[in-house]
Z-matrix of the N, CA and C atoms (Angstrom, degrees):
N
C 1 1.478
C 2 1.506 1 111.79
N 3 1.292 2 115.93 1 140.26
C 4 1.449 3 120.35 2 179.30
C 5 1.524 4 111.45 3 -76.28
N 6 1.288 5 119.78 4 140.38
C 7 1.447 6 124.44 5 179.39
C 8 1.487 7 109.30 6 -72.06
N 9 1.366 8 119.63 7 123.44
C 10 1.427 9 120.25 8 -178.33
C 11 1.542 10 116.39 9 -73.56
N 12 1.336 11 115.49 10 -23.92
C 13 1.448 12 120.59 11 -179.34
C 14 1.507 13 112.25 12 -90.55
N 15 1.312 14 115.38 13 140.37
C 16 1.479 15 119.85 14 -177.35
C 17 1.524 16 110.90 15 54.13
N 18 1.337 17 116.89 16 41.28
C 19 1.431 18 121.94 17 178.62
C 20 1.452 19 109.11 18 -114.89
N 21 1.333 20 116.15 19 165.07
C 22 1.549 21 117.95 20 176.09
C 23 1.520 22 109.27 21 -60.28
N 24 1.284 23 120.63 22 -31.65
C 25 1.498 24 121.34 23 179.40
C 26 1.557 25 109.50 24 -62.54
N 27 1.334 26 116.70 25 -52.98
C 28 1.454 27 120.67 26 176.92
C 29 1.437 28 113.97 27 -57.52
N 30 1.353 29 114.56 28 -50.09
C 31 1.466 30 117.41 29 -176.96
C 32 1.573 31 110.35 30 -68.46
N 33 1.298 32 116.47 31 -34.29
C 34 1.455 33 120.58 32 178.02
C 35 1.545 34 110.84 33 -63.58
N 36 1.293 35 116.91 34 -35.18
C 37 1.489 36 120.81 35 -178.89
C 38 1.536 37 109.12 36 -70.10
N 39 1.375 38 115.92 37 -40.47
C 40 1.407 39 119.32 38 175.62
C 41 1.580 40 112.54 39 -65.94
N 42 1.315 41 113.48 40 -38.94
C 43 1.478 42 118.23 41 -179.73
C 44 1.571 43 108.39 42 -67.86
N 45 1.303 44 117.38 43 -42.44
C 46 1.482 45 118.55 44 177.80
C 47 1.540 46 111.14 45 -60.45
N 48 1.311 47 116.24 46 -40.65
C 49 1.488 48 119.86 47 -177.01
C 50 1.530 49 107.40 48 -67.34
N 51 1.341 50 120.39 49 -36.93
C 52 1.454 51 123.35 50 177.42
C 53 1.544 52 108.65 51 -68.94
N 54 1.308 53 118.80 52 -46.26
C 55 1.440 54 120.26 53 179.76
C 56 1.533 55 112.43 54 -60.44
N 57 1.316 56 117.41 55 -39.41
C 58 1.450 57 122.23 56 178.83
C 59 1.548 58 110.98 57 -69.62
N 60 1.320 59 116.60 58 -36.60
C 61 1.472 60 119.06 59 175.56
C 62 1.483 61 111.23 60 -66.80
N 63 1.304 62 119.69 61 -33.19
C 64 1.441 63 125.06 62 -177.30
C 65 1.518 64 113.74 63 -87.84
N 66 1.371 65 117.30 64 -11.30
C 67 1.457 66 119.61 65 -176.61
C 68 1.492 67 113.31 66 -51.57
N 69 1.343 68 119.92 67 137.92
C 70 1.450 69 128.26 68 6.19
C 71 1.523 70 117.17 69 -88.78
N 72 1.316 71 115.65 70 8.80
C 73 1.478 72 119.24 71 178.55
C 74 1.534 73 109.53 72 -57.77
N 75 1.282 74 115.38 73 154.30
C 76 1.476 75 122.25 74 170.98
C 77 1.479 76 107.64 75 -121.98
N 78 1.342 77 114.86 76 152.02
C 79 1.468 78 121.09 77 -179.08
C 80 1.526 79 112.57 78 -131.36
N 81 1.295 80 116.37 79 149.91
C 82 1.472 81 120.01 80 174.88
C 83 1.518 82 110.15 81 -81.29
N 84 1.300 83 116.02 82 175.20
C 85 1.503 84 121.40 83 -176.66
C 86 1.538 85 110.42 84 -63.75
N 87 1.269 86 118.07 85 -40.65
C 88 1.456 87 122.89 86 -179.33
C 89 1.565 88 113.06 87 -58.50
N 90 1.331 89 112.35 88 -44.83
C 91 1.464 90 115.16 89 -178.91
C 92 1.535 91 109.84 90 -71.75
N 93 1.329 92 115.66 91 -36.30
C 94 1.485 93 117.11 92 177.88
C 95 1.515 94 112.47 93 -61.99
N 96 1.304 95 115.41 94 -35.82
C 97 1.527 96 119.87 95 177.46
C 98 1.506 97 107.98 96 -63.92
N 99 1.339 98 117.75 97 -47.76
C 100 1.424 99 119.18 98 179.06
C 101 1.514 100 114.96 99 -63.48
N 102 1.337 101 113.71 100 -38.74
C 103 1.460 102 118.29 101 177.03
C 104 1.545 103 110.74 102 -65.19
N 105 1.308 104 116.52 103 -39.11
C 106 1.435 105 119.48 104 177.32
C 107 1.541 106 112.40 105 -57.23
N 108 1.316 107 112.33 106 -43.77
C 109 1.510 108 117.19 107 176.37
C 110 1.565 109 110.76 108 -62.95
N 111 1.322 110 115.70 109 -44.06
C 112 1.493 111 120.06 110 -177.04
C 113 1.486 112 109.66 111 -69.14
N 114 1.311 113 124.08 112 -32.24
C 115 1.391 114 125.01 113 175.67
C 116 1.494 115 113.74 114 -64.55
N 117 1.274 116 113.10 115 -44.89
C 118 1.522 117 122.31 116 -178.04
C 119 1.512 118 110.92 117 -71.89
N 120 1.369 119 116.68 118 -40.91
C 121 1.487 120 121.21 119 -174.61
C 122 1.567 121 109.34 120 -119.47
N 123 1.270 122 114.65 121 51.34
C 124 1.518 123 121.22 122 -177.17
C 125 1.518 124 113.13 123 -56.92
N 126 1.324 125 116.49 124 -35.58
C 127 1.465 126 121.36 125 -176.88
C 128 1.591 127 108.08 126 -62.75
N 129 1.306 128 116.81 127 -32.66
C 130 1.507 129 119.64 128 179.87
C 131 1.558 130 108.70 129 -57.49
N 132 1.319 131 118.86 130 -32.40
C 133 1.453 132 121.90 131 -177.17
C 134 1.544 133 112.31 132 -102.41
N 135 1.376 134 112.83 133 26.88
C 136 1.478 135 117.36 134 -179.88
C 137 1.482 136 114.18 135 61.96
N 138 1.359 137 115.84 136 32.22
C 139 1.441 138 119.74 137 178.40
C 140 1.512 139 107.47 138 -103.42
N 141 1.322 140 113.85 139 -160.27
C 142 1.493 141 118.84 140 177.47
C 143 1.548 142 113.16 141 -63.16
N 144 1.290 143 117.92 142 171.76
C 145 1.428 144 118.65 143 -179.67
C 146 1.545 145 111.64 144 -57.95
N 147 1.306 146 117.12 145 141.33
C 148 1.416 147 125.80 146 -174.72
C 149 1.555 148 109.70 147 -64.03
N 150 1.319 149 117.23 148 149.16
C 151 1.504 150 121.44 149 178.09
C 152 1.523 151 108.32 150 -73.54
N 153 1.348 152 117.18 151 -37.22
C 154 1.484 153 122.12 152 -176.14
C 155 1.517 154 107.89 153 -116.49
N 156 1.294 155 116.06 154 156.22
C 157 1.491 156 119.55 155 178.11
C 158 1.470 157 113.30 156 -64.85
N 159 1.378 158 116.66 157 151.43
C 160 1.435 159 120.52 158 178.93
C 161 1.496 160 114.06 159 -79.08
N 162 1.386 161 117.02 160 95.80
C 163 1.446 162 118.41 161 -172.69
C 164 1.535 163 109.67 162 -91.55
N 165 1.286 164 118.71 163 148.52
C 166 1.442 165 122.69 164 176.97
C 167 1.466 166 111.23 165 -60.65
N 168 1.312 167 117.76 166 151.92
C 169 1.467 168 123.77 167 177.27
C 170 1.549 169 116.43 168 62.53
N 171 1.381 170 113.11 169 27.52
C 172 1.444 171 117.57 170 -179.96
C 173 1.569 172 113.32 171 -77.10
N 174 1.336 173 114.25 172 -3.01
C 175 1.493 174 117.19 173 -178.74
C 176 1.523 175 109.26 174 -64.32
N 177 1.373 176 120.02 175 -23.49
C 178 1.419 177 121.51 176 -179.21
C 179 1.529 178 109.93 177 -82.52
N 180 1.294 179 119.82 178 -2.47
C 181 1.469 180 121.99 179 -177.56
C 182 1.484 181 112.08 180 -59.66
N 183 1.346 182 119.00 181 -36.42
C 184 1.449 183 121.58 182 -174.33
C 185 1.519 184 111.17 183 -61.92
N 186 1.369 185 116.38 184 -33.34
C 187 1.457 186 120.40 185 -179.24
C 188 1.568 187 109.33 186 -73.00
N 189 1.309 188 119.73 187 -35.41
C 190 1.452 189 122.62 188 178.32
C 191 1.536 190 111.11 189 -78.42
N 192 1.308 191 115.55 190 -32.52
C 193 1.470 192 117.93 191 -176.19
C 194 1.585 193 112.61 192 -68.46
N 195 1.309 194 118.39 193 -29.55
C 196 1.402 195 117.72 194 -173.02
C 197 1.526 196 112.52 195 -59.92
N 198 1.288 197 118.86 196 -43.94
C 199 1.464 198 121.15 197 178.85
C 200 1.496 199 111.56 198 -68.67
N 201 1.357 200 116.36 199 -37.24
C 202 1.486 201 121.59 200 178.75
C 203 1.600 202 109.38 201 -66.47
N 204 1.245 203 114.60 202 -46.35
C 205 1.534 204 116.99 203 178.59
C 206 1.500 205 110.61 204 -62.18
N 207 1.338 206 117.52 205 -41.31
C 208 1.454 207 120.01 206 -178.89
C 209 1.493 208 108.40 207 -64.57
N 210 1.341 209 120.86 208 -49.11
C 211 1.480 210 120.35 209 176.43
C 212 1.535 211 114.02 210 -62.39
N 213 1.331 212 114.81 211 -33.85
C 214 1.482 213 118.13 212 173.75
C 215 1.480 214 115.27 213 -62.40
N 216 1.372 215 115.72 214 -42.45
C 217 1.453 216 118.89 215 177.26
C 218 1.499 217 112.39 216 -64.54
N 219 1.380 218 115.22 217 -37.53
C 220 1.483 219 118.35 218 176.37
C 221 1.515 220 111.32 219 -60.54
N 222 1.248 221 115.66 220 -39.79
C 223 1.512 222 122.91 221 177.60
C 224 1.529 223 109.10 222 -61.98
N 225 1.335 224 118.17 223 -44.85
C 226 1.454 225 122.55 224 -178.69
C 227 1.542 226 110.13 225 -65.08
N 228 1.344 227 116.22 226 -43.03
C 229 1.489 228 118.33 227 -179.79
C 230 1.489 229 110.49 228 -67.10
N 231 1.324 230 117.94 229 -33.53
C 232 1.476 231 120.71 230 178.29
C 233 1.562 232 112.54 231 -66.23
N 234 1.314 233 114.64 232 -21.72
C 235 1.462 234 120.45 233 -176.95
C 236 1.545 235 109.79 234 -103.95
N 237 1.313 236 119.60 235 4.37
C 238 1.430 237 122.71 236 177.24
C 239 1.578 238 113.50 237 74.04
N 240 1.337 239 116.03 238 23.63
C 241 1.422 240 118.18 239 179.52
C 242 1.527 241 114.42 240 -103.69
N 243 1.305 242 118.63 241 -11.61
C 244 1.439 243 123.09 242 175.63
C 245 1.548 244 108.83 243 -145.21
N 246 1.283 245 116.11 244 161.19
C 247 1.484 246 118.00 245 179.35
C 248 1.547 247 107.47 246 -138.36
N 249 1.352 248 113.65 247 154.93
C 250 1.490 249 123.62 248 177.25
C 251 1.512 250 104.30 249 -96.83
N 252 1.357 251 110.82 250 134.60
C 253 1.481 252 115.92 251 174.43
C 254 1.514 253 107.71 252 -129.00
N 255 1.349 254 113.97 253 128.71
C 256 1.428 255 121.29 254 -179.09
C 257 1.556 256 106.34 255 -90.09
N 258 1.302 257 117.92 256 125.54
C 259 1.462 258 123.97 257 176.71
C 260 1.519 259 110.39 258 -123.70
N 261 1.335 260 113.92 259 176.58
C 262 1.506 261 116.66 260 177.83
C 263 1.528 262 110.23 261 -65.90
N 264 1.361 263 118.10 262 -22.30
C 265 1.474 264 123.17 263 179.23
C 266 1.527 265 112.94 264 -83.96
N 267 1.302 266 116.92 265 -14.23
C 268 1.445 267 121.56 266 -177.12
C 269 1.529 268 113.98 267 130.06
N 270 1.310 269 117.27 268 -155.17
C 271 1.429 270 123.52 269 -175.70
C 272 1.515 271 108.47 270 -90.65
N 273 1.314 272 115.72 271 128.02
C 274 1.470 273 121.49 272 175.73
C 275 1.476 274 111.74 273 -125.89
N 276 1.330 275 116.24 274 164.70
C 277 1.496 276 120.73 275 179.96
C 278 1.522 277 108.10 276 -129.05
N 279 1.338 278 110.40 277 148.49
C 280 1.507 279 116.36 278 -178.40
C 281 1.518 280 104.91 279 -143.22
N 282 1.337 281 114.31 280 151.73
C 283 1.455 282 120.70 281 174.70
C 284 1.531 283 109.36 282 -69.66
N 285 1.335 284 117.92 283 140.55
C 286 1.441 285 119.96 284 169.00
C 287 1.538 286 110.08 285 -80.00
N 288 1.295 287 116.21 286 168.77
C 289 1.446 288 120.82 287 -177.14
C 290 1.537 289 111.83 288 -62.85
N 291 1.298 290 117.86 289 -26.85
C 292 1.499 291 122.56 290 -177.09
C 293 1.511 292 111.39 291 -75.49
N 294 1.376 293 115.11 292 -13.75
C 295 1.485 294 117.20 293 -175.65
C 296 1.507 295 112.53 294 -67.06
N 297 1.292 296 119.37 295 -39.12
C 298 1.520 297 121.59 296 179.14
C 299 1.508 298 111.32 297 -64.28
N 300 1.304 299 118.01 298 -41.69
C 301 1.503 300 121.47 299 179.80
C 302 1.554 301 107.26 300 -66.59
N 303 1.313 302 118.33 301 -45.01
C 304 1.446 303 120.57 302 177.73
C 305 1.470 304 112.94 303 -54.75
N 306 1.388 305 116.43 304 -52.32
C 307 1.451 306 121.28 305 -178.32
C 308 1.522 307 112.05 306 -65.54
N 309 1.357 308 118.27 307 -31.26
C 310 1.470 309 118.56 308 179.18
C 311 1.506 310 112.18 309 -63.59
N 312 1.299 311 118.24 310 -20.26
C 313 1.480 312 122.30 311 -179.37
C 314 1.524 313 112.97 312 -83.99
N 315 1.350 314 117.33 313 -10.83
C 316 1.437 315 121.04 314 -179.85
C 317 1.526 316 110.95 315 -89.99
N 318 1.308 317 116.73 316 116.04
C 319 1.456 318 122.17 317 -173.46
C 320 1.498 319 115.01 318 -119.12
N 321 1.258 320 119.66 319 2.69
C 322 1.444 321 122.63 320 178.15
C 323 1.547 322 109.78 321 -64.55
N 324 1.310 323 116.60 322 146.43
C 325 1.453 324 118.79 323 -179.08
C 326 1.556 325 114.60 324 -51.79
N 327 1.340 326 115.11 325 -41.69
C 328 1.518 327 117.31 326 179.00
C 329 1.541 328 110.52 327 -63.02
N 330 1.288 329 117.04 328 -39.31
C 331 1.480 330 121.73 329 -179.11
C 332 1.550 331 108.53 330 -65.06
N 333 1.296 332 117.51 331 -41.79
C 334 1.498 333 122.29 332 -179.33
C 335 1.518 334 108.24 333 -66.66
N 336 1.328 335 117.02 334 -43.45
C 337 1.484 336 120.24 335 176.70
C 338 1.510 337 111.71 336 -61.06
N 339 1.324 338 115.21 337 -44.59
C 340 1.430 339 122.05 338 178.40
C 341 1.529 340 110.85 339 -57.17
N 342 1.330 341 115.66 340 -47.23
C 343 1.433 342 117.08 341 -179.91
C 344 1.508 343 113.63 342 -65.28
N 345 1.287 344 118.41 343 -32.64
C 346 1.481 345 122.84 344 176.06
C 347 1.530 346 109.36 345 -65.39
N 348 1.412 347 117.15 346 -45.57
C 349 1.451 348 120.90 347 176.49
C 350 1.478 349 113.93 348 -59.76
N 351 1.382 350 114.12 349 -40.59
C 352 1.465 351 118.37 350 -176.55
C 353 1.578 352 109.57 351 -66.28
N 354 1.312 353 114.36 352 -39.49
C 355 1.502 354 119.28 353 178.12
C 356 1.482 355 106.24 354 -62.07
N 357 1.331 356 119.52 355 -45.79
C 358 1.470 357 123.62 356 -178.00
C 359 1.577 358 108.04 357 -59.14
N 360 1.339 359 116.60 358 -45.40
C 361 1.450 360 120.39 359 -175.77
C 362 1.575 361 107.94 360 -64.28
N 363 1.320 362 114.00 361 -45.20
C 364 1.501 363 117.35 362 -178.69
C 365 1.536 364 111.33 363 -62.41
N 366 1.307 365 115.59 364 -44.35
C 367 1.503 366 118.46 365 179.69
C 368 1.489 367 114.58 366 -69.31
N 369 1.320 368 115.69 367 -28.88
C 370 1.460 369 120.43 368 -177.30
C 371 1.546 370 113.49 369 -87.24
N 372 1.324 371 117.08 370 -36.78
C 373 1.443 372 120.41 371 -167.63
C 374 1.554 373 114.94 372 -117.40
N 375 1.321 374 120.16 373 -17.32
C 376 1.433 375 120.80 374 -177.41
C 377 1.572 376 114.71 375 -56.27
N 378 1.320 377 116.41 376 -34.55
C 379 1.455 378 118.65 377 -178.33
C 380 1.539 379 113.06 378 -80.60
N 381 1.311 380 119.69 379 -10.31
C 382 1.396 381 122.01 380 179.87
C 383 1.535 382 112.44 381 -73.61
N 384 1.335 383 119.82 382 144.26
C 385 1.465 384 119.94 383 172.17
C 386 1.522 385 108.02 384 -72.10
N 387 1.349 386 114.29 385 170.62
C 388 1.447 387 117.77 386 177.47
C 389 1.507 388 112.09 387 -60.57
N 390 1.331 389 116.83 388 -39.37
C 391 1.466 390 122.19 389 -178.52
C 392 1.514 391 108.93 390 -67.09
N 393 1.317 392 120.88 391 -39.81
C 394 1.447 393 123.59 392 177.15
C 395 1.544 394 110.26 393 -66.52
N 396 1.282 395 116.96 394 -43.64
C 397 1.479 396 119.79 395 178.81
C 398 1.494 397 109.90 396 -64.07
N 399 1.365 398 120.02 397 -42.90
C 400 1.437 399 119.90 398 176.49
C 401 1.532 400 112.12 399 -59.12
N 402 1.338 401 116.40 400 -37.69
C 403 1.507 402 118.63 401 176.74
C 404 1.504 403 112.48 402 -63.58
N 405 1.296 404 117.49 403 -40.62
C 406 1.467 405 121.33 404 178.11
C 407 1.527 406 111.65 405 -61.58
N 408 1.302 407 114.57 406 -49.14
C 409 1.490 408 119.83 407 -175.26
C 410 1.535 409 107.72 408 -68.64
N 411 1.341 410 118.02 409 -46.07
C 412 1.525 411 119.77 410 178.20
C 413 1.514 412 108.78 411 -61.00
N 414 1.274 413 122.23 412 -37.68
C 415 1.452 414 126.17 413 177.92
C 416 1.550 415 108.90 414 -61.32
N 417 1.300 416 117.49 415 -42.95
C 418 1.470 417 120.27 416 179.33
C 419 1.468 418 110.69 417 -64.17
N 420 1.312 419 119.01 418 -41.55
C 421 1.440 420 119.79 419 -179.01
C 422 1.570 421 110.83 420 -72.49
N 423 1.271 422 119.42 421 -34.01
C 424 1.441 423 120.67 422 174.81
C 425 1.522 424 111.31 423 -64.86
N 426 1.361 425 114.75 424 -45.11
C 427 1.457 426 119.22 425 178.60
C 428 1.482 427 111.03 426 -61.57
N 429 1.348 428 116.73 427 -46.55
C 430 1.416 429 121.41 428 -177.05
C 431 1.537 430 114.08 429 -66.19
N 432 1.348 431 116.45 430 -39.53
C 433 1.470 432 122.44 431 177.09
C 434 1.536 433 109.24 432 -64.96
N 435 1.329 434 118.12 433 -42.97
C 436 1.466 435 118.07 434 177.92
C 437 1.528 436 113.41 435 -62.50
N 438 1.310 437 119.77 436 -35.36
C 439 1.469 438 120.61 437 178.17
C 440 1.506 439 112.69 438 -64.75
N 441 1.330 440 116.46 439 -31.49
C 442 1.476 441 119.87 440 -178.29
C 443 1.512 442 115.78 441 -91.70
N 444 1.337 443 116.05 442 -6.50
C 445 1.501 444 118.32 443 -177.76
C 446 1.544 445 111.47 444 -63.72
N 447 1.312 446 120.83 445 -41.42
C 448 1.447 447 120.81 446 179.22
C 449 1.582 448 110.19 447 -58.43
N 450 1.327 449 115.25 448 -39.47
C 451 1.550 450 118.89 449 177.07
C 452 1.510 451 108.37 450 -62.19
N 453 1.366 452 116.54 451 -46.69
C 454 1.527 453 118.38 452 -177.82
C 455 1.524 454 106.64 453 -61.24
N 456 1.287 455 121.10 454 -38.61
C 457 1.496 456 123.76 455 -176.72
C 458 1.518 457 108.76 456 -64.55
N 459 1.347 458 118.75 457 -44.26
C 460 1.406 459 124.10 458 178.56
C 461 1.557 460 110.69 459 -61.07
N 462 1.327 461 115.16 460 -44.32
C 463 1.440 462 118.17 461 179.69
C 464 1.521 463 110.34 462 -62.51
N 465 1.338 464 121.20 463 -40.68
C 466 1.436 465 126.65 464 178.85
C 467 1.455 466 110.22 465 -61.64
N 468 1.366 467 118.46 466 -46.97
C 469 1.405 468 123.94 467 179.59
C 470 1.504 469 111.80 468 -58.54
N 471 1.377 470 117.13 469 -43.69
C 472 1.480 471 122.34 470 179.73
C 473 1.573 472 109.10 471 -64.95
N 474 1.348 473 117.30 472 -37.48
C 475 1.456 474 119.34 473 179.81
C 476 1.440 475 110.84 474 -65.49
N 477 1.343 476 120.96 475 -29.35
C 478 1.490 477 123.62 476 -178.40
C 479 1.475 478 112.55 477 -81.79
N 480 1.308 479 120.28 478 -8.51
C 481 1.453 480 123.48 479 179.09
C 482 1.488 481 112.70 480 -83.09
């Protein structure tokens, strides 16, 4: 059986929800990876409560997410829910028209919360340039890392005893 968590299916559903919230905008893979993080950990960016708990060492999530988001997008394209568009700036992805109708049929509380977070992400970050969005995400990781450094120092001191 395929693991449902941290799978291309789960990540693909989040990506589809973001693409639908941003429609008709299209996004490249880098932005979709950042948006996936922001949807899951929205409270980190002073948004609504996060969908998932704030786990330590989540700064490495962006590295892991890239492959998952990419495989998730492939899954969406194979089902006619998203499409790849080649532009002068590179490869971008956009929700297909069927995406909205598909998402409208999802009524589980998690799905509704996900849709609300995706709307928040689109409204908050779609107007930012890639450089501005990079600055926001990097700032979140710097802030988050600084908050946990005292904990890391305590752990190191205990290990030396």
